[in-house]
N, C-alpha and C positions, 0 to 999 in steps of 0.2 A: 480370348476375345479382346479385340483392340477397341479403344474408345473411338478411334477414327472410323472403324467399320460401322459403329453405331451412328456416328454423325452422318456418314455417307448414306446409310439406310434411311435415316429420317429426312435427309435432303431429297432423296428420290420419292419418298412418300409425299412430300410437299409439292414437288414440281411435276411429278408423274412423267419425268423425262430424264434419261441418264446424262444427256449432254448438258442440259440446263443445271442438273444437280452437280455435275463436275465443275461447271463454271461457278456455281454458288460456293462450293467448297474449295475453290482455287486449286484444283488438281486436274490432270488430264482425264478424258473420258475412259481410256483403257485402264488407267490406274484405278478409277472408281469401280469399273466393272469387275476387275480382278478382286477388289476388296469385298464387293457384294458376293461374288462367287465363293470366296474364302469363308465369309460369314454363313452362307447357306450350307457349305460343306461341314462347318463346325456344328451348326444346328441340326443338320440332317434333313432339310426340306427346302423347297422353293419359297422365296419371299416375294418374288415378282414374276409376272407373266408378261413378256414383251410381245406386242402385236403392232407391227409397223411403227408408227410414230407415237403410239400410246402405250403406256406402261400401266398394267393393272397390279394391284396389291393382292396377293393370295390370302386365303383365310388364315394361314399360318402367320403371314405378315401382319394382318390386322390384329391377330391375337397378341403378337409380341410388340407391336408399335407402342402401346401405352407404357409397357415395362421399359423399353429402350428410351422413351421420352423421359421417364422418371430418372433413369440412370444419368442421362445427360443433364437434366435440371439439377440433380444433386451435385454433380461434379462442378457445374458452373456456380452453384451456390457456395461450395467449398472454396473455389477460387476467389469469388467475390468477397467472402468473409476474410480470407487470408489477406487479400489486397487491402481491405479496410484496416485490418490489424497492423499490417506492416507500414501502412501510410499514417497510422495513429488517428484514424477516423472513428474507430469504435473499439478502443483498447481499454482493458480493465486492469487496475493496479491495486494491490492490497498492501497497505503500509501499516506496520505495527507501531503504535505510539505508547511509550511507557505511561501508565495512568497517572503518575505524579508530575508529568510535564504539562505545564499550563499552555493554553493556546496563544498567549500573548506574543510569544517569540516566533510563532510559525504562521501567523495570519498573513503577514506580508509575503512570505515565500509561496503559500498556497494561492494567494490572490494573483501573484505574478505568473505562477505556473498555469493557472486556469486561463488567464488571458492569452497566453501563448500556445496553449495546447488544449483547446476545448474538446477535442475528440477523445481525450484520455479521462476515463472515469475513475476517480480515487475513492477507495473505501478505507477509512481509518479504523483500525482495530486496537482497542485499548487492552492493556494487560500489564502484569508485573514482569520483570526481566526474565525470570525462569520460564514463564509461559510463552512469552514472545520468542525466546530462544528456541523453544521446542517447536513452535509453529513455523519459525523461519527454517529450521533444519528439515522439517517435514515437507517444505515447499508450500505450506498453506499461506505464508506471507512472502512477498517479493523482497521487501526491505524492512528494517525496523529502526526506529529512532529511540535510543534509550541510554541509560547510564548504569554504572555498576560500581560498587565500592571495591570490588575485586577485579582482577584482570579478566577480560573476555576469553572464552575458549579459543584455541588455536585454529579451529575450523572456520572462524569468522574473520572477515576483513573489516577493520574498524577505522573509521575516519572521524577524528574529533571535529566538532562543529563550534561549540562555545562552552565557556565556563560560567557557572552561576554560583553565587554564595548561598549559604544557608542563613536564614533569618530566624529570629525568635518572634513569635506572634503572641500578643497579650491584649487584654481588654483596655478600653479607654480608662485613664486615671490610675493605671497600675504603676507600682513603684518603679518598674523597669523603664518607664518612659523618661526617666532622668538621664539615661545613657544615650549617647550618639551611636555607640557600638557596645554590645552587651558582652562582658567577659563571662565565660562559662561558669566561673565561680559564683557569679551573682544569682544563679538560678537554684542554688542549694536550698532544699526544703520546699520548693515550689510544687504545686499539684500539676502533673503533666498529663496531657491528653494525647494519646498515641495514635498516629496515622499508621494503620496496620500495613499498608502497601509501601511504606517508605523503605527504599532499598538501602538506606544508610542507617537504619535503626540500630543494628549491631555495632556499627562504627561509632555512632553518637553515644550509645550506651557505654562502650569501652572508653571513649573519650571522657565522659563524665566520671567514670570510676577512676581513671588515671588522675583526674583533677581533685579527687576526693569529694565529688559532688553527688548528692543523693536527691532524687526527686520521687514524688509519690504518683504512680500511674493510677488515674481515677477512671477514665473512660478510654475505650479503644473503638475504632471504627474504620472500615474500608472506605467510607465516604469522606472525601476531602471537604466537601461543603458542610457536612455534619460537624466535623471536628472544628472547622473555622467558626461556625455559628456558636458552638459551645464555648469556644475561647472568647468570642465577642460578647457572649452572655455572662462572662465572669467566672466560668467554671474551671479555668486553669490556663496553662500556656502550652505552646508546642513549637517545634522546629518546622519551618516550611521552606521550600526552594524560593529563591529570590524573585523569579518571574512567574510565580503562581498568580492566578486570578484570585483576588481576595474579596471577602464579603464586606459590606459596609460596617463600620464600627470596629474593625480590627486594626490594631496598631502593630507595626513591625519595625525591628532594628536588626542590623547585621550582627552576626556572631563574631566575637573577637576573643583573642587570648585563649586558645588559638582561633584563627579564622578557619572556617570549614567551607570547602567548595566541592562541587561535583562537575564532571565533564560529560556533556551530552554529546552522543556520537551517532553517526550513521553506521548501521551494521548490516552487512550482507554475508552470504555464504561464500567462502573462498572457492574459486574455481568454477562456480556456477555461471553458465552463460546467461546474459541478460537478454530479454526480449527488447524490441525497439522502445516500447513504453517505459520499461524499467530503466534502460540505459538513459533515456531522456530525463527521467525523474532524478536519477542518481547524479547526472551531470548538473541539473538545476540546483540540487541541494548543495553539492560541493562548491559551486560557483557563487552561491548566494552570499551577499555581504553580511555575514553574521556579526562581525566585529564593528561594522559601521552602521548597522541598522538602528535608526533612532528609536529609543524606547524610554519612556518616562519611568524612572525608578520608583514605583509604588507611590507616585505623587509625593516625592520626597519623604518616603517612609510613612505616609499617611498620618502626618502630624495633625 
């Protein structure tokens, strides 16, 4: 059964005339008549009864008309939705964001993208790198923005976006405030508050061990805001990424001797074809001026 047969049938139902129906469908009258005959042969019964200039719909035609109308409406609905999607009028996009990445660096990008592509609806999904990688591979995410202390798997395409330093956060009046940049050796013996989702935890721990530095882990939490508030309350210190959004009362200084940095990257699945929405977003991320975006450095380290 051809969709054109259904369209011709519904046109005859509407006009009650084969000639007018053919004109409406932009086909010749003989072609339309043949199509109706083929539809009747396939169904096994007459759909119309022709009497001079008037065409009557048979009982079988009346029975099938709502079903055929539903088929045509569904098809037109599919085409309409596809057109909106391809024209970026009603497209959805899932972007994975590593939970330790603060919003300060991405607000400008998302604002610019929204202004230029209001038809694309972005859903941000937070997670740790292992979880985001899993969702990305399963197709539950379109792209991810994250960092890793190790190399990403070969199945991913990775585009570096920007680097950020690790900072040491401590409460106001702490002895570490004397440093413009804090050497790792200076935190020996300090009480440390662990950010459980920090992807650089093992790296930072090994770095401290190599420097002969020992800290006392007092509290651990998956919540960045909890750890920061505990630090601000005088319960210890912690490492945080440079562009994290920090709570009031928190003091920060860059880590030195050695300096510790991480590279934040755009990650996609190698070889996977992009939808128009994904392709547009990936292009916007890659072309964004990460190196030149104005950004106050923690209000001069929140002195």
